[in-house]
Steps between C-alpha positions, in 0.01 A plus 500: 500500500700183536246265338389619159262332260788399273691341788193300604455379143866395489465307826186320385648428157819356647346295781140451390348370181477842336501870577125503568503183712480659844329205666768235474671402822847562359408851386351590836801361686736699276300820558493447878874428499573823313283701740655329804852580380402864447344532847799331661728762350266774620500363853880491510496879466183566703509257789218667694246477219272253676215518248732388222638229727150366560427508126822311435410228750152461347648483150748231604210301645300528178799387295557213742139382465524505119830309520340243731211457257740452210707253701189300586363489145802499265838443661701543176363850436570583866862389474549691175366831635701467824816442303428775247420772756754390759243460779594270782280368774 
């Protein structure tokens, strides 16, 4: 499995407030970004996997809505997470 419990804890510890802080916007964005990168690699090899493609599009939309929320509420945190994860609009 590509996403183990330890890897999730590392993501939340690095980008969130702690390893058990799964609700912070930064932690959720980091988790979605990791999953999106994994699915993108999968789709490069399996271009006819339409179910995965649909899941990827939905995941990108969820991440976008969280990023929009963060941009609307706290612009400095938004800029920091964009820069740290290398996401561009």
